[in-house]
C-alpha positions in Angstrom: 15.2 40.4 8.4 15.3 39.9 4.6 12.4 39.4 2.4 11.8 35.8 1.3 13.8 35.2 -1.9 11.9 34.2 -5.1 13.8 30.9 -5.1 12.1 29.9 -1.9 8.7 30.7 -3.1 9.4 28.8 -6.4 10.6 25.8 -4.4 7.6 25.7 -2.2 5.1 26.0 -5.1 6.9 23.0 -6.7 6.6 21.1 -3.5 2.9 22.0 -3.1 2.3 21.1 -6.6 3.7 17.6 -6.3 2.1 17.0 -2.9 -1.4 17.9 -4.3 -0.6 15.9 -7.5 0.1 12.9 -5.2 -2.9 13.5 -3.1 -5.1 13.6 -6.3 -3.8 10.4 -7.6 -4.1 8.6 -4.4 -7.7 9.9 -3.9 -8.6 8.7 -7.5 -6.9 5.3 -6.8 -8.9 4.7 -3.6 -12.2 6.1 -5.3 -11.9 4.1 -8.4 -9.9 0.9 -7.1 -11.4 0.6 -3.6 -13.0 -2.8 -4.3 -9.7 -4.1 -6.0 -7.7 -3.0 -3.1 -10.1 -4.4 -0.6 -10.3 -7.8 -2.5 -6.5 -7.8 -2.6 -6.2 -7.4 1.1 -8.7 -10.1 1.7 -6.8 -12.4 -0.7 -3.6 -11.8 1.3 -5.2 -12.1 4.7 -3.7 -15.0 6.7 -5.0 -17.1 9.5 -8.4 -15.1 9.7 -11.8 -16.6 9.8 -13.6 -16.0 6.6 -16.1 -13.7 8.2 -13.3 -11.5 9.6 -11.6 -10.9 6.5 -13.8 -8.2 5.1 -14.0 -6.4 8.4 -10.1 -6.6 8.9 -9.6 -5.4 5.2 -12.0 -2.5 5.7 -10.2 -1.4 8.8 -6.9 -1.6 7.1 -8.2 0.5 4.1 -9.5 3.1 6.7 -6.1 3.1 8.6 -4.3 3.6 5.4 -6.5 6.6 4.3 -6.2 8.2 7.9 -2.4 7.7 7.9 -2.0 9.2 4.4 -4.2 12.2 5.5 -1.8 12.7 8.5 1.3 12.5 6.3 -0.2 15.0 3.9 -1.1 17.4 6.9 2.5 16.9 8.1 4.1 17.9 4.8 1.7 20.9 4.4 2.7 22.1 7.9 6.4 21.7 7.1 6.0 23.5 3.8 4.1 26.3 5.7 7.0 26.5 8.4 9.6 26.5 5.7 7.8 29.4 4.1 8.0 31.2 7.4 11.8 30.8 7.3 12.1 27.9 9.8 15.3 26.2 8.9 14.6 23.1 10.9 11.5 22.6 8.7 13.5 22.8 5.5 16.0 20.3 6.9 13.2 17.9 8.1 11.8 18.0 4.6 15.1 17.2 3.0 15.8 14.2 5.4 12.1 12.9 4.7 12.4 13.2 1.1 16.0 11.7 0.9 14.9 8.8 3.1 11.8 8.3 1.1 13.7 8.1 -2.2 16.3 5.9 -0.8 13.3 3.5 0.0 12.1 3.9 -3.6 15.3 3.3 -5.2 15.6 0.1 -3.1 12.2 -1.0 -4.5 13.3 -0.2 -7.9 16.5 -2.1 -7.4 14.6 -5.0 -6.1 12.1 -5.0 -9.0 15.2 -5.1 -11.3 16.6 -8.0 -9.2 13.3 -9.9 -9.6 13.5 -9.4 -13.4 16.9 -10.9 -13.4 15.5 -14.4 -13.8 15.6 -15.9 -10.5 12.8 -18.4 -9.8 10.1 -17.6 -7.3 11.6 -20.1 -5.0 15.0 -18.4 -5.1 13.5 -15.0 -4.4 11.4 -16.4 -1.5 14.5 -18.3 -0.1 16.3 -14.9 -0.2 13.5 -13.6 2.0 12.2 -11.2 -0.7 8.4 -11.0 -1.1 7.6 -8.1 -3.3 4.9 -8.8 -5.8 6.0 -9.0 -9.5 2.7 -7.6 -10.6 -0.4 -6.1 -9.2 -1.4 -2.7 -8.2 1.7 -1.5 -6.5 4.2 -2.9 -8.9 6.6 -0.7 -10.7 5.3 -0.2 -14.2 6.8 2.0 -17.0 4.1 4.8 -16.1 5.1 4.5 -12.4 8.7 4.8 -13.2 8.1 7.7 -15.5 6.0 9.6 -13.0 8.5 8.9 -10.3 11.3 10.2 -12.4 9.4 13.5 -13.2 8.6 14.0 -9.4 12.2 13.1 -8.5 13.5 15.9 -10.8 10.8 18.3 -9.5 12.0 17.5 -6.0 15.8 18.0 -6.9 15.0 21.4 -8.5 12.9 22.4 -5.5 15.6 21.3 -2.9 18.3 23.0 -5.1 16.3 26.2 -4.8 15.7 25.7 -1.1 19.3 25.2 -0.3 20.8 27.8 -2.8 22.8 30.9 -1.9 19.9 33.3 -1.5 17.8 30.7 0.4 20.5 29.9 2.9 21.1 33.7 3.6 17.4 34.2 4.1 17.1 31.1 6.5 20.2 32.4 8.4 18.7 35.9 8.8 15.5 34.5 10.1 17.4 32.4 12.6 19.2 35.4 13.8 16.0 37.5 13.9 14.1 34.7 15.8 16.9 34.7 18.5 16.8 38.4 19.1 13.1 38.4 19.6 13.1 35.6 22.2 
């Protein structure tokens, strides 16, 4: 079995860096804007009794935090398994990132679509309901951050699927089959 190539180590460091960066940003957002997010959820609640709104909003917030924690644990485990030479983990990561960026690109396209000058009625009639402004709107800072992380992920995946990395993952696959 070959020693892990430097390109795989660098790729994993890039992925870990961005995962920890996103986690830190989300923790800061929830820590400093918990009340704003909570109020926004209450404002958007539909068909709830007034006394239920804060309870439901808090439950949704807790669910989001737990779900994000589980997602970060999943990504950390996939990074670990990729570092151990598991090809399926590397492919799973690629599929998750590509599908995530496909979704983000659709949101950006939609945001540009909103800025095209359609009236709120036309947008609503088309079945589109993403907010033009607010906490989760695409701002210049969000787009710049997204672009930097996108480039970082491109570099990481180019390294993870480069020639040296492919040879290493193939050698681990054949080595694992012999030991089974």
